[in-house]
MARGUKE-706507 format. One record per residue (C-alpha): residue number from 0; residue in three letters; x, y, z. Coordinates in steps of 0.5 Angstrom, whole numbers, plus 500, padded with zeros to 3 digits. Example, Ala and Ser with C-alpha at 12.3 -4.5 7.8 and 13.67 -1.06 7.14 Angstrom:
   num   residuo     u     v     w
     0       Ala   525   491   516
     1       Ser   527   498   514
***
This chain:
   num   residuo     u     v     w
     0       Gln   219   648   431
     1       Val   220   642   436
     2       Gln   227   642   439
     3       Leu   230   637   444
     4       Val   237   639   446
     5       Glu   241   634   450
     6       Ser   246   637   455
     7       Gly   251   634   461
     8       Gly   255   630   457
     9       Gly   263   630   458
    10       Leu   269   627   461
    11       Val   268   623   467
    12       Gln   273   617   471
    13       Pro   270   610   471
    14       Gly   266   610   477
    15       Gly   264   617   477
    16       Ser   257   620   475
    17       Leu   254   625   470
    18       Arg   247   627   469
    19       Leu   244   628   462
    20       Ser   238   633   461
    21       Cys   234   633   455
    22       Ala   230   640   454
    23       Ala   224   640   450
    24       Ser   221   646   446
    25       Gly   215   646   441
    26       Ile   212   640   445
    27       Thr   210   639   452
    28       Leu   214   633   454
    29       Ser   210   631   459
    30       Val   205   628   454
    31       Tyr   210   624   450
    32       Ala   214   618   452
    33       Val   221   619   452
    34       Gly   227   615   451
    35       Trp   235   615   452
    36       Tyr   239   612   447
    37       Arg   246   611   446
    38       Gln   251   610   440
    39       Ala   258   608   441
    40       Pro   263   608   435
    41       Gly   262   602   430
    42       Lys   256   600   434
    43       Gln   248   600   433
    44       Arg   244   605   437
    45       Glu   241   602   443
    46       Ser   236   604   448
    47       Val   238   606   455
    48       Ala   232   608   459
    49       Thr   225   610   457
    50       Ile   219   614   461
    51       Thr   212   614   459
    52       Ala   207   620   459
    53       Ala   205   616   466
    54       Gly   211   616   469
    55       Ser   213   609   468
    56       Thr   220   607   467
    57       Asn   224   602   464
    58       Tyr   231   600   463
    59       Ala   235   596   458
    60       Asp   240   592   462
    61       Val   246   597   460
    62       Gly   243   601   465
    63       Lys   239   597   470
    64       Gly   241   599   477
    65       Arg   246   605   475
    66       Phe   242   609   471
    67       Thr   235   613   473
    68       Ile   231   617   468
    69       Ser   226   622   471
    70       Arg   222   628   469
    71       Asp   221   635   471
    72       Asn   215   637   468
    73       Ala   215   644   470
    74       Lys   222   645   466
    75       Asn   220   641   460
    76       Thr   226   636   461
    77       Val   227   629   462
    78       Tyr   234   627   466
    79       Leu   238   621   466
    80       Gln   242   620   472
    81       Met   248   616   471
    82       Asn   252   613   476
    83       Ser   258   608   477
    84       Leu   260   609   470
    85       Leu   264   604   466
    86       Pro   269   604   461
    87       Glu   264   601   456
    88       Asp   259   607   457
    89       Pro   262   612   453
    90       Ala   258   614   447
    91       Val   253   619   444
    92       Tyr   247   619   448
    93       Tyr   241   622   445
    94       Cys   234   623   447
    95       Ser   227   621   443
    96       Ala   220   624   445
    97       Arg   215   620   441
    98       Arg   207   620   442
    99       Val   202   616   438
   100       Ser   200   620   432
   101       Phe   204   626   433
   102       Gly   211   623   431
   103       Glu   218   622   434
   104       Phe   223   627   435
   105       Trp   230   626   436
   106       Gly   236   631   439
   107       Gln   243   632   437
   108       Gly   246   628   442
   109       Thr   251   629   448
   110       Gln   258   626   448
   111       Val   260   622   454
   112       Thr   267   619   455
   113       Val   269   615   461
   114       Ser   277   615   462
   115       Ser   282   615   468
***
């Protein structure tokens, strides 16, 4: 059974940092493209950052210059380091792993709150 578990969310002050983790079981995450997405109340889910199986990264405008996506293949985990958090960053953050012909898997999400 495939499972993605996000963790690391919480409450942080504006300008603060959080590191989100996406830990996988049942699949080898290193051969999947992994993306971080977020969804705020009343808004559509949006892409934040992606990393391919080859390690290439791409960032949506919301995260450029502030967020960094990375892998630790030994831990079967993908991270999202978020710095300089803004009042508009609060959302539920989800990770997704996808691979052609193997499907796409989603985690349950982790809540990020930015407040002073």
